[in-house]
C-alpha positions as CSV (number, residue, x, y, z in Angstrom):
1,M,62.8,86.9,57.1
2,S,60.7,89.8,57.7
3,S,59.1,89.6,54.1
4,I,58.2,85.7,55.0
5,I,56.6,86.8,58.3
6,E,54.4,89.7,56.4
7,E,53.4,87.2,53.6
8,L,52.4,84.7,56.4
9,T,50.5,87.5,58.3
10,A,48.7,88.4,55.1
11,Q,47.7,84.7,54.5
12,R,46.3,84.7,58.1
13,E,44.5,87.6,57.6
14,S,42.8,86.4,54.4
15,L,42.1,83.1,56.2
16,S,40.4,85.0,59.0
17,E,38.6,87.1,56.6
18,Q,37.2,83.5,54.8
19,L,36.6,82.3,58.1
20,I,34.4,85.0,59.1
21,E,32.7,84.9,55.7
22,C,32.2,81.1,56.2
23,K,30.5,81.5,59.6
24,E,28.2,84.2,58.3
25,Q,27.3,81.8,55.6
26,L,26.9,79.2,57.9
27,K,24.8,81.2,60.0
28,Q,22.7,82.0,57.0
29,R,22.3,78.4,55.9
30,E,21.4,77.6,59.6
31,Q,18.4,80.2,59.7
32,E,17.5,79.2,56.2
33,Y,17.3,75.5,57.8
34,K,15.3,76.7,60.7
35,T,13.0,78.5,58.3
36,T,12.6,75.7,55.9
37,C,11.9,73.3,58.9
38,Q,9.4,75.9,60.4
39,L,7.6,75.9,56.8
40,H,7.8,72.1,56.5
41,R,6.0,71.8,59.8
42,V,3.4,74.3,58.8
43,Q,3.0,72.5,55.5
44,S,2.9,69.1,57.1
45,R,0.3,70.1,59.5
46,E,-1.5,71.5,56.5
47,S,-1.0,68.4,54.4
48,L,-2.3,66.4,57.3
49,E,-5.2,68.6,57.6
50,L,-6.0,68.3,53.9
51,Q,-5.6,64.8,53.9
52,D,-8.2,64.7,56.7
53,Q,-10.5,66.8,54.8
54,L,-9.9,64.6,51.7
55,N,-10.8,61.5,53.7
56,A,-14.1,63.0,55.2
57,E,-15.1,64.0,51.7
58,K,-14.4,60.8,50.2
59,E,-16.3,59.2,53.2
60,K,-19.3,61.9,52.5
61,R,-19.0,61.0,48.6
62,K,-19.2,57.2,49.2
63,Q,-22.3,57.8,51.8
64,L,-23.9,60.0,49.2
65,T,-23.1,57.2,46.4
66,T,-24.5,54.6,48.7
67,L,-27.8,56.5,49.3
68,L,-28.0,57.6,45.6
69,S,-27.6,53.7,44.6
70,Q,-30.2,52.8,47.1
71,Q,-32.8,55.5,45.9
72,I,-32.1,54.2,42.1
73,E,-32.8,50.7,43.3
74,M,-36.0,51.9,45.3
75,Y,-37.1,53.7,42.6
76,E,-36.5,50.9,39.8
77,E,-38.5,48.5,42.2
78,Q,-41.2,50.9,42.3
79,R,-41.1,51.4,38.4
80,R,-41.3,47.6,38.3
81,R,-44.2,47.3,40.6
82,M,-46.1,50.0,38.8
83,H,-45.2,48.4,35.2
84,S,-46.3,44.9,36.4
85,H,-49.8,46.4,37.8
86,I,-50.3,48.4,34.6
87,Q,-49.6,45.2,32.5
88,Q,-52.4,43.2,35.0
89,L,-55.0,46.0,34.4
90,K,-54.4,45.6,30.4
91,G,-54.6,42.0,31.0
92,N,-51.9,39.1,31.8
93,I,-53.1,37.7,28.7
94,R,-53.7,39.8,25.5
95,V,-54.6,38.6,21.8
96,F,-53.5,40.7,18.8
97,C,-54.6,40.0,15.3
98,R,-52.4,40.5,12.3
99,V,-53.8,40.3,8.6
100,K,-51.5,39.7,6.0
101,P,-51.2,41.9,3.0
102,L,-52.7,40.9,-0.4
103,D,-51.5,41.4,-3.9
104,S,-54.6,42.2,-5.8
105,K,-57.0,39.6,-4.7
106,P,-60.6,40.7,-3.0
107,S,-60.2,40.6,0.9
108,S,-62.6,38.7,3.2
109,I,-61.7,40.9,6.2
110,A,-62.9,44.5,6.9
111,F,-62.1,46.8,9.6
112,P,-65.0,48.9,11.1
113,E,-63.8,52.3,12.8
114,S,-62.1,51.5,16.3
115,A,-64.4,51.5,19.4
116,A,-63.0,52.1,22.9
117,G,-61.1,49.4,24.2
118,K,-60.8,46.5,22.2
119,K,-60.3,46.7,18.4
120,P,-63.2,45.1,16.0
121,L,-62.5,43.0,13.0
122,T,-65.1,41.6,10.6
123,V,-64.8,38.3,8.2
124,L,-66.9,39.0,5.2
125,E,-68.4,35.7,3.7
126,I,-70.3,35.5,0.5
127,G,-74.2,34.9,1.2
128,R,-73.6,34.8,4.9
129,E,-73.8,37.5,7.3
130,K,-70.9,39.3,8.5
131,T,-69.3,38.0,11.7
132,M,-67.2,40.4,13.9
133,Y,-64.2,39.8,16.6
134,M,-62.8,41.8,18.9
135,F,-59.0,41.8,20.1
136,D,-56.6,44.0,22.0
137,C,-55.2,45.1,18.9
138,V,-55.8,44.8,15.1
139,F,-53.0,45.1,12.6
140,P,-54.3,46.1,9.2
141,P,-52.3,44.5,6.0
142,K,-50.4,47.8,5.9
143,C,-49.0,47.9,9.3
144,S,-45.3,47.9,9.6
145,Q,-43.3,45.5,11.6
146,E,-42.1,48.7,13.7
147,E,-45.8,49.4,14.5
148,V,-46.2,45.8,15.5
149,F,-43.5,46.0,17.9
150,K,-44.3,49.2,19.5
151,E,-47.3,47.2,21.1
152,V,-45.0,44.3,22.0
153,A,-42.3,46.4,23.8
154,P,-44.0,46.6,27.1
155,F,-44.1,42.6,27.4
156,L,-40.1,42.6,26.9
157,Q,-40.1,45.4,29.9
158,S,-41.8,42.5,32.0
159,A,-39.2,40.0,30.9
160,L,-36.1,42.5,31.8
161,D,-38.1,43.1,35.3
162,G,-37.4,39.3,35.9
163,E,-41.0,38.2,34.9
164,N,-42.0,35.2,32.3
165,V,-43.5,36.1,29.1
166,C,-44.8,34.1,26.2
167,I,-45.4,35.4,22.8
168,F,-47.2,33.1,20.5
169,A,-47.7,33.4,16.6
170,Y,-50.8,31.4,15.7
171,G,-52.5,30.8,12.3
172,Q,-52.5,28.3,9.2
173,T,-49.7,27.9,6.9
174,G,-48.7,31.1,5.0
175,S,-50.4,33.4,7.2
176,G,-47.2,35.3,8.1
177,K,-46.3,33.7,11.5
178,T,-42.6,33.4,10.9
179,Y,-42.4,36.9,9.3
180,T,-43.9,38.1,12.1
181,M,-41.8,36.5,14.6
182,E,-38.2,36.7,12.8
183,G,-38.9,38.8,9.9
184,A,-35.9,38.6,7.1
185,I,-33.6,37.1,9.2
186,N,-31.1,36.9,6.5
187,D,-31.1,40.6,5.4
188,E,-27.3,41.9,5.3
189,Y,-28.1,44.9,7.4
190,L,-29.3,42.6,10.4
191,L,-26.4,40.3,10.0
192,Q,-24.3,43.5,10.8
193,G,-26.4,44.2,14.0
194,K,-28.9,46.9,12.3
195,L,-32.5,46.6,12.4
196,T,-34.5,47.2,9.1
197,A,-38.1,47.4,8.1
198,T,-38.5,43.8,7.8
199,S,-36.9,42.8,11.1
200,G,-39.4,40.8,13.0
201,I,-40.0,40.6,17.0
202,L,-37.4,38.3,17.9
203,P,-34.3,40.5,16.7
204,R,-36.3,43.7,17.6
205,A,-36.8,42.1,20.7
206,A,-33.0,41.5,21.3
207,H,-32.0,44.9,20.2
208,Y,-34.5,46.4,22.9
209,I,-33.0,44.1,25.5
210,F,-29.6,44.8,24.5
211,G,-30.0,48.4,24.7
212,Q,-32.0,48.7,28.0
213,T,-29.2,46.3,29.9
214,S,-26.8,48.8,28.4
215,Q,-28.6,51.7,30.1
216,L,-29.1,50.2,33.3
217,A,-25.4,49.1,33.4
218,S,-24.7,52.8,33.8
219,K,-26.7,52.7,37.0
220,G,-24.7,49.8,38.5
221,F,-26.7,46.9,37.2
222,T,-25.1,43.6,35.8
223,F,-27.1,41.3,33.1
224,A,-26.2,38.3,31.1
225,I,-28.3,37.3,28.4
226,F,-28.7,33.6,27.1
227,F,-30.3,32.0,24.3
228,S,-31.9,28.9,23.6
229,A,-34.0,26.9,21.1
230,L,-36.3,23.9,21.0
231,E,-38.4,22.1,18.3
232,I,-41.5,20.1,19.5
233,H,-42.5,17.8,16.5
234,N,-44.7,15.0,17.1
235,E,-44.6,15.3,21.0
236,D,-40.7,14.8,20.7
237,L,-38.3,17.3,21.7
238,K,-35.4,18.5,20.1
239,D,-32.7,20.6,21.1
240,L,-31.6,22.7,18.0
241,L,-28.5,24.2,19.6
242,A,-27.1,20.7,20.8
243,K,-26.0,17.7,18.3
244,Q,-26.9,15.0,21.6
245,S,-28.8,16.4,24.6
246,S,-30.8,14.7,27.4
247,L,-33.9,16.5,28.3
248,T,-35.7,15.9,31.3
249,F,-38.8,17.3,33.1
250,V,-37.9,18.1,36.8
251,S,-41.1,18.7,38.9
252,R,-42.0,21.5,41.2
253,K,-44.6,22.5,43.4
254,T,-46.7,24.8,41.2
255,S,-44.7,23.8,37.8
256,S,-42.1,21.7,35.9
257,E,-39.1,22.7,34.4
258,L,-36.9,21.3,31.5
259,R,-33.6,20.3,32.2
260,G,-30.5,19.8,29.8
261,L,-31.5,22.5,27.3
262,A,-28.4,24.0,25.7
263,E,-27.9,27.8,26.4
264,K,-25.7,30.0,24.5
265,E,-24.7,33.5,26.3
266,V,-25.1,36.4,23.5
267,R,-23.7,39.8,23.8
268,S,-24.9,41.4,20.8
269,L,-27.6,41.2,18.0
270,E,-25.4,39.6,15.5
271,E,-24.4,36.9,17.7
272,L,-28.5,36.3,18.2
273,V,-29.1,36.6,14.4
274,D,-26.3,33.7,13.9
275,W,-28.0,31.8,15.9
276,V,-31.4,32.1,14.6
277,K,-30.0,31.3,11.1
278,F,-28.1,28.3,12.4
279,V,-31.7,27.2,14.1
280,G,-33.7,28.0,10.9
281,K,-31.8,25.4,9.2
282,E,-32.5,22.4,11.6
283,R,-36.3,23.3,11.8
284,R,-38.4,20.4,10.2
285,V,-40.3,21.5,7.0
286,E,-42.7,19.5,4.7
287,R,-44.7,20.2,1.9
288,T,-48.4,20.9,2.0
289,S,-51.0,22.1,-0.5
290,M,-50.6,25.3,1.5
291,N,-47.1,25.9,1.2
292,E,-44.0,24.3,-0.4
293,R,-42.1,24.9,3.0
294,S,-44.5,24.3,5.7
295,S,-43.6,24.3,9.6
296,R,-44.6,21.0,10.9
297,S,-43.5,21.7,14.5
298,H,-43.6,24.2,17.0
299,L,-40.5,26.2,17.7
300,V,-39.6,27.8,20.9
301,Y,-36.8,30.7,20.9
302,R,-36.1,31.6,24.5
303,L,-33.9,34.5,26.0
304,K,-33.0,34.4,29.7
305,I,-32.1,37.3,31.4
306,V,-30.3,37.4,34.6
307,G,-29.8,40.6,36.5
308,E,-28.3,41.6,39.6
309,N,-28.5,45.2,40.9
310,G,-25.7,47.3,42.4
311,S,-25.8,46.3,45.7
312,K,-26.0,42.6,44.8
313,S,-29.0,42.6,47.1
314,R,-31.4,41.4,44.6
315,K,-30.8,39.0,41.7
316,F,-33.7,38.2,39.3
317,V,-34.3,36.1,36.1
318,G,-36.8,36.7,33.4
319,R,-37.6,34.5,30.3
320,L,-39.0,35.6,27.0
321,N,-40.3,32.7,25.2
322,V,-41.2,33.6,21.6
323,V,-42.8,30.7,20.0
324,D,-43.4,30.2,16.3
325,L,-46.5,27.6,16.3
326,A,-46.9,25.0,13.5
327,G,-49.7,25.7,11.0
328,S,-53.2,25.4,12.5
329,E,-55.2,24.2,9.4
330,R,-57.1,20.7,9.7
331,A,-55.6,17.9,8.0
332,V,-59.1,17.3,6.4
333,N,-58.7,20.3,4.6
334,D,-55.5,19.8,3.1
335,P,-55.8,16.9,0.4
336,I,-51.8,16.3,0.4
337,V,-51.8,16.0,4.4
338,S,-54.9,13.7,4.7
339,K,-53.3,11.1,2.1
340,D,-50.0,11.0,4.3
341,E,-49.9,8.9,7.4
342,A,-46.9,10.6,8.4
343,L,-48.1,14.0,7.8
344,L,-51.8,13.1,9.1
345,R,-50.1,12.2,12.4
346,E,-48.3,15.3,12.6
347,A,-51.3,17.3,12.1
348,K,-53.1,15.2,14.8
349,N,-50.4,16.1,17.1
350,I,-50.2,19.8,16.2
351,N,-54.2,20.3,16.7
352,K,-53.9,18.7,19.9
353,S,-51.2,20.4,21.2
354,L,-52.9,23.8,20.0
355,T,-56.2,23.1,21.9
356,T,-54.5,22.1,24.9
357,L,-52.7,25.6,24.8
358,G,-56.4,27.3,24.1
359,R,-57.8,25.2,27.4
360,V,-54.7,26.3,29.3
361,L,-55.1,30.0,28.5
362,T,-59.0,29.6,29.1
363,M,-58.2,28.4,32.5
364,L,-55.8,30.7,33.7
365,S,-58.3,33.3,32.7
366,D,-60.5,31.8,35.3
367,R,-59.0,31.4,38.8
368,K,-62.3,29.7,40.1
369,S,-62.3,27.2,37.3
370,S,-58.6,26.4,37.9
371,K,-59.3,25.7,41.5
372,R,-62.0,23.1,40.7
373,A,-59.7,21.4,38.3
374,S,-56.0,21.2,37.7
375,I,-54.8,23.0,34.6
376,P,-53.8,20.6,31.7
377,Y,-50.2,21.4,31.1
378,R,-49.2,17.6,31.0
379,E,-51.6,16.9,27.9
380,S,-49.0,18.7,25.7
381,K,-45.4,18.8,25.5
382,L,-45.8,22.4,24.3
383,T,-47.7,23.4,27.5
384,R,-45.5,21.6,29.7
385,V,-42.3,23.0,28.3
386,L,-43.9,26.7,28.9
387,Q,-45.5,25.7,32.3
388,S,-43.2,27.7,34.5
389,S,-44.2,30.6,31.7
390,L,-47.9,30.2,31.6
391,Q,-48.7,30.9,35.2
392,F,-51.6,33.5,36.5
393,E,-48.7,36.2,37.0
394,S,-46.8,35.5,33.7
395,K,-47.4,37.8,30.5
396,T,-48.9,36.0,27.5
397,L,-49.1,37.5,24.0
398,M,-50.9,35.7,21.4
399,F,-50.7,36.9,17.7
400,V,-53.4,35.0,15.5
401,N,-52.1,35.8,11.7
402,I,-54.6,35.4,8.8
403,C,-54.6,35.4,5.2
404,P,-57.5,37.4,4.1
405,S,-58.1,35.9,0.7
406,M,-61.4,34.5,0.0
407,E,-60.2,30.9,-0.5
408,N,-58.6,30.7,2.9
409,T,-62.0,32.4,4.8
410,V,-62.9,28.9,6.5
411,Q,-59.4,28.8,7.9
412,S,-59.4,32.4,8.7
413,K,-62.6,31.9,10.8
414,E,-61.2,28.8,12.6
415,S,-58.1,30.6,13.5
416,L,-60.1,33.8,14.7
417,R,-62.6,31.8,17.0
418,F,-59.4,30.0,18.6
419,A,-57.8,33.6,19.2
420,A,-61.6,34.9,20.2
421,T,-61.6,32.3,22.9
422,A,-58.1,33.1,24.1
423,S,-59.2,36.7,24.0
424,L,-62.0,35.8,26.4
425,A,-59.0,35.3,28.9
426,C,-58.1,39.1,28.9
């Protein structure tokens, strides 16, 4: 019995010791809990303080970003105004002359030393005195497509800035108009989105525009670019991107607008080249004494650039019209055309539209005369289509392309006279 009591006493003492130990551990855990709670409260306060600091920093950065965006937009607007002013000082209407290379034939064109300002060009005729013409820029036969484009680039910037721009190629059949405007459009490298030495103004312009819009996108600007193509033949309009279309003119206060023209959004140079190739198959050509495939119509390529700034406070639309004009040769000088009634009618309509274009450019250069008489946009479908882009503040560039061979001297002089008249508008 005593042994049982001793055993129970030992168990009680062991349990008492365990209880004391558990109480000690409990006290320790309670102390740790209190310490943890205090630390949590401190951390919570610090977390709240850090969150407040973070929110304040976010708001500060947001305000700074807004301020920088406003400054970027302000500086961009100033740059636009300065660029437009510089272009106006140079002349809203400018005329460039490009001379086609000859293989080995004697040339009727000479290039005197450049004078200050405009550039001279001389036509040499056997038995006659030299005739000199002055243009804003003259490109001798050895000038590359890249050299030509460098002089064109400022006009493209105007289109990117929301202005309307026209670039014309004028000249007789076979003088290099299409090469200047398009170049070798079927070049395999160009089809891969890469410019080559033979790339003309249109693909180089698209490459430039896509590059500039990409840079501006990093500053918060957004852009969409649309391509359209129109043929004007015998004063009839043909949408080259649509099998069927209903084209109508809508009159406005100062101009008229062509409605119904199909537009295709283009996002890369490759897409644009594909459409230009498609359009080339649709254009009307005929055989003349100057060329087996002579362009008998005016071809108007248009790139519409729709842009918006980061704050969406300003939306702008610019239009770049690249116009490959029909051959300017006179029907009486072409034995094939003069004997064919259909070709003769084509030639008369072409010459009428080119004459009207020259009159429009001349009147745009003289604001006083334009106030006395209305500008004759409606006398030709070409000038009516381009009316919104042929205004006082619009930018216009005329390329006169000439073939310098001696047998083309008469036609070259006619082209140069036309261009010289337009050049007086500068």
